[in-house]
C-alpha positions as CSV (number, residue, x, y, z in Angstrom):
1,M,106.7,180.9,142.5
2,I,105.3,177.8,143.2
3,K,102.8,175.8,141.3
4,E,99.5,174.5,143.6
5,T,99.2,170.7,143.8
6,N,96.8,168.8,145.9
7,K,99.0,166.1,146.2
8,E,100.1,165.9,149.9
9,Y,103.4,163.6,150.0
10,S,102.7,161.2,152.8
11,F,104.4,158.6,154.9
12,K,102.7,156.4,152.7
13,D,104.2,158.0,149.8
14,F,107.7,157.9,151.2
15,V,106.9,154.3,152.2
16,Y,106.0,152.9,148.4
17,Y,110.0,155.2,147.2
18,V,111.8,153.8,149.9
19,V,110.5,149.7,149.0
20,G,110.6,151.1,145.2
21,F,114.1,151.5,145.3
22,D,115.0,148.6,147.4
23,V,112.7,146.3,144.8
24,I,114.5,147.4,141.6
25,A,118.0,147.5,143.3
26,I,117.1,144.0,143.7
27,I,115.9,143.0,140.6
28,F,119.0,144.9,138.4
29,A,121.7,145.1,140.7
30,F,121.3,142.0,142.9
31,Y,120.1,139.4,140.3
32,P,123.1,140.4,138.4
33,V,125.8,140.0,141.1
34,Y,124.4,136.5,142.2
35,H,124.8,135.2,138.8
36,T,128.3,136.4,139.0
37,Y,129.9,136.7,142.6
38,G,127.6,134.2,144.4
39,L,124.9,134.4,147.3
40,G,127.5,136.4,149.7
41,Y,127.3,139.5,147.9
42,V,123.7,139.4,147.4
43,T,122.7,139.0,151.2
44,S,125.2,141.5,152.2
45,G,123.6,143.5,149.7
46,I,120.3,142.6,150.4
47,L,120.8,143.7,154.3
48,S,122.4,146.8,153.9
49,L,119.0,147.8,151.8
50,V,116.8,146.7,154.5
51,I,119.2,148.5,157.6
52,T,118.8,151.8,155.2
53,S,115.3,151.4,155.0
54,L,115.1,151.0,158.5
55,N,116.6,153.9,159.3
56,F,115.0,156.4,156.7
57,L,111.3,155.1,157.6
58,G,111.9,156.0,161.3
59,S,113.6,159.7,160.2
60,Y,110.6,160.9,158.1
61,F,108.1,159.1,160.2
62,I,109.4,161.4,163.2
63,I,109.1,164.4,161.0
64,Y,105.6,163.5,159.3
65,K,104.8,163.1,163.1
66,F,106.7,166.4,164.2
67,A,105.9,168.8,160.9
68,D,103.2,170.6,162.6
69,S,104.4,171.1,165.8
70,D,106.0,174.7,166.5
71,A,110.1,174.6,166.0
72,E,111.5,174.0,169.1
73,V,109.4,170.9,169.2
74,F,110.0,169.6,166.5
75,M,114.3,170.6,166.4
76,R,114.1,168.4,169.6
77,A,112.3,165.3,168.2
78,I,114.7,166.0,165.0
79,L,117.9,165.7,167.0
80,G,117.5,163.5,169.7
81,S,115.9,160.8,166.5
82,V,119.1,161.6,164.8
83,A,121.6,160.9,167.8
84,A,119.5,158.0,168.6
85,R,119.4,156.7,164.7
86,L,122.9,157.6,164.3
87,I,124.1,155.7,167.2
88,L,121.7,152.3,166.9
89,L,123.0,152.6,163.1
90,I,126.0,152.4,164.3
91,L,125.8,149.3,166.5
92,I,124.0,147.2,163.8
93,I,126.5,148.1,161.3
94,I,129.4,146.4,164.2
95,G,126.9,144.3,165.1
96,V,126.4,143.1,161.6
97,I,130.3,143.1,160.1
98,L,131.3,140.6,163.6
99,L,128.7,138.1,163.7
100,I,127.6,138.2,160.5
101,K,129.9,135.6,157.9
102,I,128.8,138.1,154.8
103,D,130.9,140.4,152.9
104,R,132.2,143.4,154.9
105,F,133.1,145.0,151.6
106,S,130.5,144.8,149.9
107,F,128.1,145.1,152.9
108,I,130.0,148.6,153.5
109,I,129.6,149.6,149.6
110,C,125.9,148.5,149.3
111,L,125.1,150.5,152.4
112,F,126.6,153.7,151.5
113,I,125.3,153.7,147.9
114,S,122.1,152.7,149.6
115,Y,122.2,155.6,152.3
116,I,123.3,158.4,149.7
117,Y,120.2,157.8,147.4
118,K,117.3,157.3,150.6
119,S,118.6,160.6,151.3
120,V,117.8,161.8,148.2
121,I,114.7,160.6,148.5
122,E,114.2,161.9,152.0
123,I,115.2,164.9,150.7
124,Y,113.2,165.4,147.5
125,F,109.8,164.6,149.6
126,L,110.7,167.4,152.5
127,S,111.0,170.0,149.7
128,K,108.2,169.0,148.3
129,K,106.5,168.8,152.0
130,G,108.1,172.2,152.2
131,Q,107.1,174.0,149.2
132,I,103.5,172.6,150.1
133,R,103.0,174.3,153.4
134,H,105.3,178.0,151.7
135,Y,102.4,177.8,149.2
136,K,99.3,177.2,151.7
137,T,100.6,179.7,154.7
138,T,101.9,182.0,151.4
139,S,98.5,182.5,150.0
140,D,96.4,182.1,152.7
């Protein structure tokens, strides 16, 4: 049984969580890295945070926008945005690696960690949104 909650998770809440993760990562991870390894590692980490944040904000925006659509429209929007974002993400990563002088290894590692954590945030928000929708439809 799902408890009734009045909290509707909005796009703004998702933005706060994603930006909050970025701020916490910068404070607790990148500040010590800066003093140990220098600015190059921090730049690559911040760049990876920005790239993954934009990717997930775009993802959640599409999901949030089409959530109340019928299943066919929703699936087209989701799959189309996944393909477009994947291609754009690959092009951005290749561009960063080829055009910007940063530590590639730390960039890829930070990108990977940030991508996984933001995927967890997105799944959390989608599950909460699904629970709220399930509760509303089963009690009507």
